PABANU-924361 format. One record per residue (C-alpha): x, y, z. Coordinates in Angstrom, 3 decimals. Layout:
<marba X="X" Y="Y" Z="Z"/>
...
***
This chain:
<marba X="37.100" Y="33.794" Z="118.921"/>
<marba X="36.230" Y="30.019" Z="119.164"/>
<marba X="33.482" Y="28.335" Z="117.349"/>
<marba X="31.083" Y="25.749" Z="118.828"/>
<marba X="30.961" Y="22.119" Z="117.176"/>
<marba X="27.195" Y="23.150" Z="116.378"/>
<marba X="28.261" Y="26.127" Z="113.992"/>
<marba X="31.066" Y="23.868" Z="112.536"/>
<marba X="28.713" Y="21.172" Z="111.356"/>
<marba X="26.195" Y="23.448" Z="109.886"/>
<marba X="28.614" Y="25.301" Z="107.824"/>
<marba X="30.092" Y="22.024" Z="106.709"/>
<marba X="26.656" Y="20.826" Z="106.037"/>
<marba X="25.481" Y="24.002" Z="103.779"/>
<marba X="29.172" Y="23.693" Z="101.998"/>
<marba X="28.474" Y="20.318" Z="101.109"/>
<marba X="24.942" Y="21.178" Z="99.824"/>
<marba X="26.312" Y="23.940" Z="97.537"/>
<marba X="28.691" Y="21.727" Z="95.822"/>
<marba X="26.001" Y="18.715" Z="95.184"/>
<marba X="23.968" Y="21.778" Z="93.512"/>
<marba X="26.544" Y="23.046" Z="91.381"/>
<marba X="27.654" Y="19.566" Z="90.106"/>
<marba X="23.929" Y="18.606" Z="89.583"/>
<marba X="23.552" Y="22.039" Z="87.614"/>
<marba X="26.602" Y="21.544" Z="85.486"/>
<marba X="25.501" Y="18.118" Z="84.555"/>
<marba X="22.033" Y="19.269" Z="83.292"/>
<marba X="23.528" Y="22.143" Z="81.600"/>
<marba X="25.913" Y="19.685" Z="79.758"/>
<marba X="22.977" Y="17.418" Z="79.039"/>
<marba X="20.947" Y="19.718" Z="77.415"/>
<marba X="23.319" Y="21.089" Z="75.410"/>
<marba X="24.081" Y="17.640" Z="74.075"/>
<marba X="20.353" Y="17.062" Z="73.864"/>
<marba X="19.774" Y="20.240" Z="71.608"/>
<marba X="22.752" Y="19.348" Z="69.262"/>
<marba X="21.427" Y="15.624" Z="68.748"/>
<marba X="17.947" Y="16.845" Z="68.380"/>
<marba X="19.010" Y="19.011" Z="65.706"/>
<marba X="21.187" Y="17.169" Z="63.725"/>
<marba X="18.716" Y="14.728" Z="62.323"/>
<marba X="16.265" Y="17.743" Z="61.486"/>
<marba X="18.994" Y="19.263" Z="59.407"/>
<marba X="19.940" Y="16.020" Z="57.515"/>
<marba X="16.480" Y="15.343" Z="57.007"/>
<marba X="16.011" Y="18.964" Z="55.734"/>
<marba X="19.170" Y="18.676" Z="53.649"/>
<marba X="18.446" Y="15.330" Z="52.257"/>
<marba X="14.736" Y="16.818" Z="51.088"/>
<marba X="16.195" Y="19.884" Z="49.562"/>
<marba X="18.931" Y="17.895" Z="47.896"/>
<marba X="16.467" Y="15.555" Z="46.199"/>
<marba X="13.165" Y="17.530" Z="45.651"/>
<marba X="14.308" Y="20.833" Z="44.521"/>
<marba X="14.764" Y="21.046" Z="40.576"/>
<marba X="18.175" Y="21.558" Z="39.171"/>
<marba X="18.062" Y="24.916" Z="37.309"/>
<marba X="19.346" Y="24.650" Z="33.942"/>
<marba X="18.240" Y="21.147" Z="33.100"/>
<marba X="14.928" Y="19.307" Z="31.677"/>
<marba X="13.170" Y="16.371" Z="31.962"/>
<marba X="14.874" Y="13.706" Z="29.851"/>
<marba X="12.871" Y="13.276" Z="26.662"/>
<marba X="13.287" Y="10.610" Z="23.904"/>
<marba X="16.060" Y="10.964" Z="21.637"/>
<marba X="14.740" Y="11.773" Z="18.016"/>
<marba X="15.439" Y="8.765" Z="15.790"/>
<marba X="18.676" Y="9.148" Z="13.439"/>
<marba X="16.610" Y="7.853" Z="10.560"/>
<marba X="12.860" Y="8.015" Z="9.393"/>
<marba X="10.832" Y="5.497" Z="9.517"/>
<marba X="10.190" Y="3.740" Z="6.261"/>
<marba X="7.260" Y="4.865" Z="4.171"/>
<marba X="4.409" Y="2.497" Z="3.974"/>
<marba X="3.970" Y="1.916" Z="0.160"/>
<marba X="1.084" Y="1.316" Z="-1.636"/>
<marba X="0.541" Y="-2.358" Z="-2.897"/>
<marba X="1.015" Y="-2.134" Z="-6.403"/>
<marba X="-1.719" Y="-2.377" Z="-8.967"/>
<marba X="-2.079" Y="-6.055" Z="-10.328"/>
<marba X="-0.459" Y="-5.463" Z="-13.891"/>
<marba X="-2.370" Y="-7.203" Z="-16.587"/>
<marba X="-0.731" Y="-10.357" Z="-18.305"/>
<marba X="-0.332" Y="-11.842" Z="-21.358"/>
<marba X="-2.555" Y="-14.732" Z="-22.277"/>
<marba X="-0.648" Y="-17.412" Z="-23.702"/>
<marba X="-3.114" Y="-18.784" Z="-25.756"/>
<marba X="-3.335" Y="-15.490" Z="-28.064"/>
<marba X="0.052" Y="-13.958" Z="-27.086"/>
<marba X="-1.859" Y="-10.802" Z="-26.128"/>
<marba X="-3.303" Y="-9.025" Z="-23.262"/>
<marba X="-6.952" Y="-9.788" Z="-23.044"/>
<marba X="-9.086" Y="-6.815" Z="-21.999"/>
<marba X="-12.320" Y="-8.980" Z="-21.822"/>
<marba X="-13.977" Y="-11.839" Z="-23.154"/>
<marba X="-17.584" Y="-11.761" Z="-24.025"/>
<marba X="-20.234" Y="-13.969" Z="-26.122"/>
<marba X="-19.405" Y="-13.994" Z="-29.910"/>
<marba X="-22.567" Y="-12.033" Z="-30.346"/>
<marba X="-22.453" Y="-9.273" Z="-27.412"/>
<marba X="-21.056" Y="-5.647" Z="-27.758"/>
<marba X="-17.595" Y="-5.312" Z="-26.196"/>
<marba X="-15.640" Y="-1.995" Z="-25.097"/>
<marba X="-12.362" Y="-2.016" Z="-26.896"/>
<marba X="-11.519" Y="0.782" Z="-24.098"/>
<marba X="-11.475" Y="4.575" Z="-24.852"/>
<marba X="-15.311" Y="4.627" Z="-26.061"/>
<marba X="-14.415" Y="2.361" Z="-29.078"/>
<marba X="-16.794" Y="-0.592" Z="-29.163"/>
<marba X="-17.079" Y="-3.663" Z="-31.176"/>
<marba X="-19.253" Y="-6.538" Z="-32.140"/>
<marba X="-19.367" Y="-9.751" Z="-34.604"/>
<marba X="-22.543" Y="-8.635" Z="-36.805"/>
<marba X="-22.244" Y="-12.253" Z="-39.091"/>
<marba X="-20.087" Y="-15.446" Z="-39.646"/>
<marba X="-21.014" Y="-16.818" Z="-43.039"/>
<marba X="-19.411" Y="-20.181" Z="-44.477"/>
<marba X="-17.442" Y="-20.048" Z="-47.340"/>
<marba X="-14.816" Y="-21.482" Z="-49.811"/>
<marba X="-11.780" Y="-19.810" Z="-50.955"/>
<marba X="-9.126" Y="-20.262" Z="-53.356"/>
<marba X="-5.588" Y="-19.731" Z="-51.884"/>
<marba X="-3.697" Y="-17.199" Z="-54.164"/>
<marba X="-1.004" Y="-15.745" Z="-51.550"/>
<marba X="1.900" Y="-16.869" Z="-49.977"/>
<marba X="0.888" Y="-19.396" Z="-47.355"/>
<marba X="-2.877" Y="-19.308" Z="-48.229"/>
<marba X="-4.513" Y="-22.397" Z="-48.619"/>
<marba X="-7.404" Y="-23.503" Z="-50.845"/>
<marba X="-10.600" Y="-24.728" Z="-48.976"/>
<marba X="-13.473" Y="-24.160" Z="-46.511"/>
<marba X="-13.248" Y="-20.985" Z="-44.840"/>
<marba X="-15.355" Y="-18.613" Z="-42.861"/>
<marba X="-16.196" Y="-14.726" Z="-43.621"/>
<marba X="-16.498" Y="-12.644" Z="-40.357"/>
<marba X="-18.233" Y="-9.219" Z="-40.304"/>
<marba X="-17.119" Y="-6.812" Z="-37.562"/>
<marba X="-18.693" Y="-3.538" Z="-36.750"/>
<marba X="-16.721" Y="-0.885" Z="-35.004"/>
<marba X="-18.349" Y="2.326" Z="-33.341"/>
<marba X="-16.382" Y="5.343" Z="-32.465"/>
<marba X="-17.970" Y="7.062" Z="-29.116"/>
<marba X="-14.911" Y="9.478" Z="-28.723"/>
<marba X="-15.036" Y="12.905" Z="-29.861"/>
<marba X="-11.870" Y="12.690" Z="-32.294"/>
<marba X="-11.640" Y="10.682" Z="-35.749"/>
<marba X="-10.439" Y="6.976" Z="-35.292"/>
<marba X="-7.463" Y="5.486" Z="-37.215"/>
<marba X="-8.619" Y="2.060" Z="-38.374"/>
<marba X="-5.764" Y="1.062" Z="-40.293"/>
<marba X="-4.350" Y="-0.456" Z="-36.965"/>
<marba X="-7.415" Y="-2.660" Z="-36.180"/>
<marba X="-6.397" Y="-6.424" Z="-35.824"/>
<marba X="-8.968" Y="-9.005" Z="-36.498"/>
<marba X="-7.945" Y="-12.583" Z="-35.600"/>
<marba X="-9.740" Y="-16.192" Z="-35.671"/>
<marba X="-9.338" Y="-19.272" Z="-33.932"/>
<marba X="-11.243" Y="-22.742" Z="-33.888"/>
<marba X="-11.776" Y="-25.696" Z="-32.168"/>
<marba X="-11.488" Y="-26.504" Z="-28.251"/>
<marba X="-7.718" Y="-26.004" Z="-28.755"/>
<marba X="-8.089" Y="-22.653" Z="-29.971"/>
<marba X="-6.069" Y="-23.263" Z="-32.978"/>
<marba X="-5.364" Y="-20.065" Z="-35.101"/>
<marba X="-7.097" Y="-19.651" Z="-38.278"/>
<marba X="-4.852" Y="-18.608" Z="-41.140"/>
<marba X="-6.198" Y="-15.021" Z="-42.836"/>
<marba X="-7.310" Y="-15.099" Z="-46.638"/>
<marba X="-6.099" Y="-11.472" Z="-47.487"/>
<marba X="-6.584" Y="-12.267" Z="-51.561"/>
<marba X="-10.250" Y="-13.255" Z="-50.903"/>
<marba X="-12.592" Y="-11.149" Z="-52.874"/>
<marba X="-14.783" Y="-11.077" Z="-50.038"/>
<marba X="-12.298" Y="-9.811" Z="-47.576"/>
<marba X="-12.599" Y="-5.965" Z="-47.068"/>
<marba X="-10.585" Y="-5.182" Z="-43.777"/>
<marba X="-11.030" Y="-1.889" Z="-41.835"/>
<marba X="-9.035" Y="1.323" Z="-43.546"/>
<marba X="-9.085" Y="4.998" Z="-43.288"/>
<marba X="-10.641" Y="6.794" Z="-40.397"/>
<marba X="-13.898" Y="6.446" Z="-38.765"/>
<marba X="-15.243" Y="10.146" Z="-37.997"/>
<marba X="-16.171" Y="10.739" Z="-34.297"/>
<marba X="-19.890" Y="9.247" Z="-33.208"/>
<marba X="-19.623" Y="7.081" Z="-36.586"/>
<marba X="-19.600" Y="3.317" Z="-37.214"/>
<marba X="-18.318" Y="1.231" Z="-39.982"/>
<marba X="-17.846" Y="-2.781" Z="-41.115"/>
<marba X="-15.631" Y="-4.936" Z="-42.617"/>
<marba X="-15.199" Y="-8.330" Z="-43.466"/>
<marba X="-12.532" Y="-11.068" Z="-42.779"/>
<marba X="-11.835" Y="-14.165" Z="-44.423"/>
<marba X="-10.019" Y="-17.071" Z="-42.435"/>
<marba X="-9.452" Y="-20.872" Z="-43.475"/>
<marba X="-11.582" Y="-22.874" Z="-41.165"/>
<marba X="-12.226" Y="-26.833" Z="-41.348"/>
<marba X="-16.001" Y="-27.285" Z="-42.100"/>
<marba X="-16.549" Y="-29.220" Z="-38.759"/>
<marba X="-14.744" Y="-26.603" Z="-36.811"/>
<marba X="-16.877" Y="-23.864" Z="-37.671"/>
<marba X="-19.120" Y="-24.155" Z="-35.282"/>
<marba X="-16.647" Y="-23.653" Z="-32.420"/>
<marba X="-14.970" Y="-20.118" Z="-33.454"/>
<marba X="-13.195" Y="-17.720" Z="-31.085"/>
<marba X="-12.660" Y="-14.042" Z="-32.703"/>
<marba X="-10.251" Y="-11.603" Z="-31.119"/>
<marba X="-10.165" Y="-7.807" Z="-31.994"/>
<marba X="-8.363" Y="-4.688" Z="-30.767"/>
<marba X="-8.478" Y="-1.397" Z="-32.053"/>
<marba X="-4.653" Y="-0.609" Z="-32.650"/>
<marba X="-1.487" Y="-2.456" Z="-32.462"/>
<marba X="-0.124" Y="-2.939" Z="-28.929"/>
<marba X="-3.601" Y="-2.400" Z="-27.319"/>
<marba X="-5.337" Y="-5.022" Z="-25.524"/>
<marba X="-7.471" Y="-7.483" Z="-27.339"/>
<marba X="-11.384" Y="-8.254" Z="-26.404"/>
<marba X="-12.194" Y="-12.222" Z="-27.201"/>
<marba X="-15.768" Y="-13.201" Z="-28.647"/>
<marba X="-16.665" Y="-16.733" Z="-28.051"/>
***
């Protein structure tokens, strides 16, 4: 059976068309698969990157400051100013008051100069000098609740602008120094004699302390 030329031409056209369709279909399928793979990779990479940076790592904590290996140095309080020795008297001065004022010797014991009288003495002891002198009367008041020993009470005198130490006259019959015990709440008076030039007797300085080693009070 012979085929006409028209039928052969029709069959050839159908074959060519089918081949083109198959080629185009395969190309589209390949391009789609590549598009899916290339489109999913960035998302997977982004997801992986975010999960690796944002997700907290279990079993770890945020960094904290390391404790210092040594404690900070304690702030020391500033030391209280200590009393210094007054070079003129060689003693620690508790206070300075007028010659006729009442002064606190510390510990509720007070003192005052009640009288200063010009005098003339004849020295009889070692180092004592005969001549003009002064007789100084001192009063103590024991404001404590305990008896006060008077044997260690010290009284000294100085004269002139240079504060020259006056020599005590221990053998003077008018001298009657503190001794014994002063009862709580009681007062007592004693007399001390010192050699002082007549022209310097108007510029006297007297120091009193209640015991050896105690600060002095300066009257003058």
